C-alpha positions in Angstrom: 30.5 -7.6 -30.9 33.7 -9.0 -32.3 33.7 -12.5 -30.5 33.6 -15.6 -32.5 33.2 -19.0 -30.3 35.4 -21.3 -31.5 33.9 -25.7 -32.6 30.8 -26.1 -30.7 31.0 -23.4 -28.4 28.1 -20.6 -27.9 28.3 -17.3 -26.5 24.7 -16.5 -24.4 23.4 -13.6 -22.8 21.4 -14.6 -19.7 18.4 -13.3 -18.9 17.9 -11.0 -16.2 17.5 -12.2 -12.7 13.8 -11.5 -11.6 13.1 -9.3 -8.5 11.6 -11.3 -5.9 10.1 -10.2 -2.3 9.5 -12.8 0.5 7.1 -11.2 2.7 8.1 -7.7 2.2 11.8 -8.2 2.3 13.8 -8.0 -1.0 16.3 -10.3 -1.4 19.8 -9.3 -1.9 21.4 -9.8 -5.1 24.0 -12.0 -3.7 21.0 -14.4 -2.4 19.3 -14.6 -6.1 19.4 -17.5 -7.9 21.2 -17.0 -11.7 18.7 -17.4 -14.6 18.7 -20.6 -16.5 17.8 -19.1 -19.6 19.2 -16.8 -22.1 19.6 -15.7 -25.7 22.2 -17.2 -28.0 24.6 -14.0 -29.4 27.6 -16.0 -31.3 27.9 -19.4 -32.1 31.4 -21.5 -33.2 31.1 -23.5 -37.0 30.6 -26.9 -35.0 32.6 -29.8 -35.2 33.3 -32.7 -37.6 31.4 -34.9 -35.3 28.4 -32.3 -34.0 26.5 -29.7 -36.3 25.1 -26.6 -34.7 21.9 -27.2 -34.1 21.5 -23.3 -32.4 21.7 -20.1 -34.0 22.2 -16.5 -32.9 18.9 -15.1 -31.7 17.7 -18.2 -30.3 16.3 -18.2 -26.7 17.8 -21.2 -24.3 17.8 -23.2 -21.4 20.8 -24.5 -20.0 22.0 -26.1 -16.7 22.7 -24.3 -13.1 26.6 -25.0 -13.6 26.6 -24.8 -17.4 29.6 -22.5 -19.2 32.5 -20.1 -18.0 30.8 -16.7 -17.2 32.9 -13.8 -19.1 32.5 -9.4 -19.3 32.5 -8.1 -22.6 31.8 -4.3 -23.0 30.3 -4.2 -19.9 27.7 -7.1 -19.9 28.1 -10.2 -18.6 28.2 -13.4 -21.0 28.5 -17.6 -20.8 30.4 -19.2 -23.2 29.7 -22.8 -23.0 29.8 -26.0 -25.1 26.2 -26.3 -27.4 26.4 -30.0 -25.7 25.6 -28.0 -21.9 22.3 -26.2 -23.7 19.2 -28.3 -22.8 16.7 -26.6 -25.1 15.6 -24.3 -26.9 12.3 -22.0 -26.5 
């Protein structure tokens, strides 16, 4: 991949949404909750005030409305600030 986030930004590939059924009813994609975890694909260099703590390959948890959705080479990604990441798992 040829993308490098700037400053304190992180590129995250969200985990796939889990298939759920309720009493035999399959929930459509539009009603599924977005996953709140993913894998860090690329990180920026940080800023003079904020050192980058996450690194490529980390599994992370992030907030429900964190980041901006982008599509690269047919794959969905989120680009967000490191401060939007809640935890490394």
